[in-house]
C-alpha positions, 0 to 999 in steps of 0.5 A: 464159307466157314463152318458154324460161323455167323455173319456170313452171306450167300447170294444168287443171280435170279432171272425171270422165268418168262423174259430171262431178264434180271428178277427183282421181285421177292425171293425166299431161300431154302436151306439143306444141310448135309443132304438133310431135310430142306427147310425155309431159311430161319432168318426172316423166314428166308427173305432175301435182299435184292442188291441190284441186277437180279442179285439176291442175298441171304444172311444165314444163321450160324446153325445153317452153316454147320455142315460139310455141304450146305445148299441154298435154294433161292425161289421167287414167284415168276423166277427160275430157281437158283441153287448155290452149293457150298462146301464149308471150311473149318472156322479156324482155317488158319490153324487148320492150315498150320497143322497141315503144314507142320504135318507135311514138314515132319513127314518130309523130315524137317528139323524142329525143337523138341522143347516148347518155346525154343527155336532152331539156329545154326552156329558159326560151325554150321551146326544146328543149335536150339536157342531159347526165345530171345536169342534172335535179338542177342544174335542181332546185337552180336552181328551189329557189334561184329559189323561195326568193329570189323577192320576195313582191311578185312573187307574185300572191296570190288566196287567203287561206290560203296559204304566202305569207300564212303567210310574210308573218307572219314577214317583213312588218310586223305590228301589234296594235291594239284586239285585232286583229292585222294582217299587211301586204303587202310595202308595209307598209301594205296588209293581207294578213290579220287575226286576232282576238287574246286577251291575258293580263293582266300579260303583256308586250304586243307592239304592233308588229313591223316587220322592216327 
């Protein structure tokens, strides 16, 4: 349960004091905040809603959640009282966790920018460099430019079915001879891959493609 926040619920399973069966009668809840004075619930005079099978639910007021430890005591005539002890969490638990993680990282010695609005990056030489927000998109653009403009001959090819070999068909020399298509590497001589071709009688044959 979050501390000092409205709109939350608390429930308890109630049983009959005589039969042990699920208790479906009227149930009232009492609230004790931080070991203070127990008081009947402030919402609807503590009246709970039976949800079924002996489960009774209460919607506490915001003030009834404003404590480190809150105890809800469910009572009903002919029922065994049931107590629910809850240790609350900060309302903004995400921010609380972020602060704790940041403190742990600093204690560990992790690097971080000293100027707000900046991020840390690593340059081509492996050096840590502080970059302003927006540098990420520029880096991605530079990466895309380098990738699209990289010479095929500089790529180490160790597999057959790759995007490199697919692109070689579009750019490198290829030839068909004796029913076999040969796509060459960047020297236009060494075969990169081959394929068996099937022609159609009467169709214009393509015997060679040699891009300049």
